[in-house]
Each structure stands twice: as structure tokens, then as C-alpha cells.
C-alpha positions in Angstrom: -23.7 11.2 -1.7 -20.0 10.3 -1.2 -19.0 9.9 2.4 -15.5 8.6 2.2 -12.6 8.7 -0.3 -9.7 6.2 -0.2 -6.6 7.3 -2.1 -3.4 5.5 -2.9 -0.2 7.4 -2.6 2.6 6.5 -5.0 1.5 7.0 -8.6 -1.8 8.5 -7.5 -1.9 11.2 -4.9 1.9 11.9 -5.1 3.6 13.2 -8.3 6.6 11.5 -9.7 8.6 13.9 -7.5 6.8 12.4 -4.5 4.9 15.6 -3.6 1.2 16.6 -3.3 0.5 19.6 -5.6 -1.0 22.8 -4.3 -4.1 22.2 -6.3 -4.6 18.7 -4.9 -4.0 20.0 -1.4 -6.7 22.6 -1.9 -9.2 20.1 -3.3 -8.6 17.5 -0.6 -9.2 20.2 2.1 -12.4 21.3 0.3 -13.6 17.7 0.2 -13.0 17.4 4.0 -14.8 20.6 4.6 -17.9 19.0 3.1 -17.7 16.3 5.8 -16.2 13.6 3.5 -13.6 11.4 5.2 -10.3 11.1 3.3 -8.4 7.8 4.0 -4.9 7.1 2.7 -4.4 3.6 1.4 -0.8 2.5 0.7 1.7 -0.3 0.6 3.9 1.9 2.9 4.3 1.6 6.7 2.7 4.3 9.0 5.9 6.4 9.3 6.2 6.7 5.5 2.6 8.0 5.3 2.9 10.4 8.1 4.2 13.4 6.2 1.4 13.4 3.6 -1.1 12.7 6.4 0.0 15.8 8.3 0.3 17.9 5.2 -3.4 17.3 4.3 -4.5 17.8 7.9 -6.2 14.4 8.1 -7.8 12.9 11.2 -8.8 9.5 9.8 -7.2 6.1 10.2 -4.8 4.9 7.5 -4.5 1.7 5.5 -0.9 0.5 5.5 1.1 -2.4 4.0 -1.6 -3.0 1.4 -4.2 -3.6 4.1 -2.2 -5.8 6.6 -2.3 -2.9 9.1 -4.9 -0.3 9.8 -3.5 2.4 12.1 -5.1 5.4 13.8 -2.6 8.3 14.0 -4.6 10.5 16.3 -4.8 7.9 19.0 -1.6 6.0 17.9 -3.6 2.8 18.1 -3.4 -0.3 15.8 -6.9 -1.0 14.8 -6.2 -4.1 12.8 -3.1 -6.2 12.1 -2.9 -9.4 10.2 0.7 -10.7 10.3 2.0 -13.6 8.2 1.4 -17.0 9.6 4.1 -18.0 12.2 7.2 -19.6 10.6 5.9 -19.0 7.1 8.0 -15.9 6.7 11.1 -17.9 7.3 10.1 -20.5 4.8 9.4 -17.9 2.2 12.8 -16.2 2.7 14.6 -19.5 2.6 13.0 -20.4 -0.7 13.8 -17.0 -2.2 17.4 -17.4 -1.2 17.5 -20.9 -2.7 16.4 -19.5 -6.0 18.6 -16.4 -5.9 21.2 -16.4 -3.2 21.7 -12.6 -3.3 18.0 -11.7 -2.7 17.9 -8.6 -0.6 15.5 -9.3 2.3 13.6 -6.9 4.5 10.8 -7.5 6.9 8.3 -5.0 8.4 6.9 -5.6 11.9 4.2 -3.0 12.6 6.2 0.2 12.1 9.7 -1.3 12.4 11.9 -2.1 9.5 14.6 -4.9 9.6 16.9 -5.6 6.7 19.9 -7.8 6.1 21.6 -5.1 4.1 21.0 -1.9 2.1 21.8 -1.9 -1.6 21.4 1.5 -3.5 20.5 -0.5 -6.7 17.3 -1.8 -5.1 15.4 0.7 -3.1 11.9 1.0 -1.8 10.1 4.2 -0.8 10.9 3.4 2.8 14.6 2.9 2.2 14.7 6.2 0.3 13.3 8.1 3.3 14.5 6.2 6.4 17.4 4.2 7.8 16.5 0.6 9.0 15.7 0.2 12.6 17.8 -3.0 12.6 20.5 -3.8 10.0 21.9 -7.4 10.2 20.9 -11.0 9.8 17.1 -11.2 9.3 16.8 -14.7 10.8 17.2 -13.3 14.3 14.0 -11.3 14.0 11.7 -13.9 12.4 10.4 -15.1 15.7 8.1 -12.0 15.7 4.7 -11.7 13.9 5.9 -10.4 10.6 3.6 -7.8 8.9 5.3 -7.9 5.5 8.2 -9.5 3.7 10.0 -7.6 1.0 12.2 -9.4 -1.5 14.4 -7.3 -3.9 16.6 -8.3 -6.8 16.8 -8.4 -10.6 13.4 -8.4 -12.2 13.8 -11.8 -13.9 14.8 -13.4 -10.6 12.0 -11.8 -8.7 9.5 -13.1 -11.3 10.9 -16.6 -10.8 10.7 -16.2 -7.0 7.1 -15.0 -7.2 6.1 -18.0 -9.4 7.8 -20.6 -7.1 6.5 -19.0 -3.9 3.0 -19.1 -5.4 3.4 -22.7 -6.4 4.6 -23.8 -2.9 2.5 -21.7 -0.6 -0.5 -20.8 -2.7 -3.4 -19.5 -0.7 -1.4 -19.0 2.5 0.0 -15.7 1.2 -0.9 -12.5 -0.6 1.7 -11.1 -3.0 2.0 -7.9 -5.0 4.7 -6.7 -7.4 4.1 -3.0 -8.3 7.7 -2.7 -9.3 9.5 -5.4 -11.3 12.4 -5.8 -8.8 10.3 -5.7 -5.6 8.1 -8.5 -4.4 5.9 -7.7 -1.4 4.4 -10.6 0.6 1.6 -10.4 3.2 -0.7 -12.8 4.9 -3.5 -14.5 2.9 -6.6 -12.3 2.7 -4.7 -9.1 3.0 -5.7 -6.4 0.4 -6.6 -2.8 0.2 -10.2 -3.8 -0.6 -10.7 -5.9 2.5 -9.1 -3.1 4.6 -11.4 -0.5 3.0 -14.4 -2.6 4.0 -13.1 -2.7 7.6 -12.6 1.1 7.6 -16.2 1.5 6.2 -17.5 -0.7 9.0 -15.6 1.4 11.6 -17.1 4.6 10.4 -20.6 3.2 9.7 -20.3 4.0 6.0 -21.6 1.8 3.1 -18.9 1.0 0.5 -21.4 2.2 -2.1 -20.9 5.7 -0.7 -17.2 5.6 -1.2 -14.7 6.5 -3.9 -11.4 4.8 -4.3 -8.6 6.1 -6.4 -5.5 4.2 -7.5 -3.1 3.2 -10.2 -1.6 -0.3 -9.5 -2.6 -3.9 -9.3 -2.7 -3.7 -5.5 -5.5 -1.1 -5.8 -7.7 -3.2 -8.0 -10.0 -4.8 -5.4 -10.3 -1.4 -3.6 -11.6 0.1 -6.9 -14.0 -2.8 -7.3 -15.3 -2.5 -3.7 -16.0 1.2 -3.8 -19.1 2.7 -5.1 -16.9 4.4 -7.7 -13.5 3.2 -8.6 -11.2 5.7 -10.3 -8.0 4.7 -12.1 -5.1 7.0 -13.0 -4.2 7.5 -16.6 -1.0 5.7 -16.1 -2.7 2.5 -14.7 -2.4 -0.8 -16.5 -5.3 -2.0 -18.6 -6.3 -4.5 -15.9 -6.6 -1.8 -13.3 -8.5 0.4 -15.7 -11.0 -2.4 -16.4 -11.7 -2.5 -12.7 -12.5 1.2 -12.6 -15.6 3.2 -13.4 -13.7 6.3 -14.5 -10.2 7.1 -15.8 -8.7 10.4 -14.5 -5.6 12.2 -15.6 -2.1 11.1 -14.4 -0.5 11.8 -11.1 1.6 14.5 -12.6 -1.5 16.2 -14.0 -3.6 16.6 -10.8 -5.6 13.5 -11.6 -6.8 13.1 -8.0 -7.9 16.8 -7.9 -9.7 16.4 -11.2 -11.6 13.4 -10.1 -12.6 14.9 -6.7 -13.8 18.1 -8.3 -15.9 16.1 -10.8 -17.5 13.6 -8.4 -17.4 15.2 -4.9 -17.3 19.0 -5.1 
């Protein structure tokens, strides 16, 4: 019996227009009425998940920043936070700027967003929705425990930045690149899979009694951990290989289809 469902947002639960369809809303509510916990698992910060969370009437914790933060909206408590090693964020940013001087840099500290500048050519889901909490030189704020570093720029440059950061810092960091012009950097050991395991432990649920649904590389280990991993039709071949089932795309109610098939 399924006791928990973990669902990615962008490319999975949300359509290309960034909405949850009426059918998917109905199905998620029906799943919850059966006593199954529904957990959102996203690269986004808490504030960028809040609208969907409220829309679906959820009461569970949420996995944010690809697993670097687990947050409980009902109590407004941080349940888990793994920031990047002290001083390492500064070294990463310095290296990125050496490779490409115009790298746009943002950092996330818990639910606060700091950026050196805003460029309409390079946007994240957060920058599309919110204004930065602090706009100005990033170096001033790097004395804090940094949850996530975001580096934006031309795809070819970001590919080079990722390669050289990996060469220099190796296992001290976790990196994802779901979009070619955006590199997301977290502490080593951070992933949606490890976060899902923590959530399961919190609720006393075996991972074998969970379903995870996602579409991108940062969802892969979550799909592998869950009792059933479900990939969206739009997922890459690598993500599909990690899944037990391939559902329809996010614009074709793929999440609703999967939940109707395996939960309801």
C-alpha cells in the first residue's frame, strides 16, 4: 500500500504554463482523502512552493533546494538544513567569475534571495515570481551559511564553469543543471533522494511504500529510492531508466494519470 507520494513541481506537477490542472487537483485531493501523504519536492525555495502547497491544501513538510532544506509550513519550522561548507561558496563564485566575468550570481539563504543583479535574459522560477530580498554585491552576504548558489550565463560558459568547479572541488559540492544556462550548487550529499529518506523517517514510512514522480536529472535518485519511481514522458533517457513507469507529459495530466493508476 502506498503511504506517501513525492512530486516534483516544474516539468512534473506544473504544466508549461506553471499551473496545476483541475484534474490533477482533484486527483491529489482524492489521494489525500485516502490517507496518503503528498510531499512536494523541488529545487525552489519555500516561498516559491507556497502557492501550489496552499492550492492543494497540503499539510506535510516540503523538500526545497533539491533537498538542502526540509521545511514544515504549518509550524514554519526548518526541519533540516545543510548549507554549503563555510567559505566554499565564495571560492566557487570566484572561480566562476574567473572563467566568465559576467556570470550572474545569486545565493539563497534559507528563504532569502540575494543577487548581484537581475538580467531578463537569464531568469529562474524565483526571479520570475519575486523581487530579490537584497540586490547588490554578493560578497557582503557570503559570511552566512549559504543554502544554494545559482550561477547563470550562456550555456557554453555554464558548461565550462560546471566542469571546472567539479574538477577543483569534487566531492565537496552537489551540482545540478536542469536548464543549460543555470547551474545550481548545494552542499555535498544534498539530493532529493536523501531528503525523501529523511521525510520518510520523520513520518515513520518505509521508502518501499512511496511513489516519487519527476522529470529531470535532479529527480533521479528520488525515483530510485522510492518503492515506485515514475518519470514524465518529457524526461531524458537517463531519468526514464531510473523509473519503474513512464507516465504522460506534464501538459497531459501525467501526474493525475499515474496517481489514478497506482494509488486510487
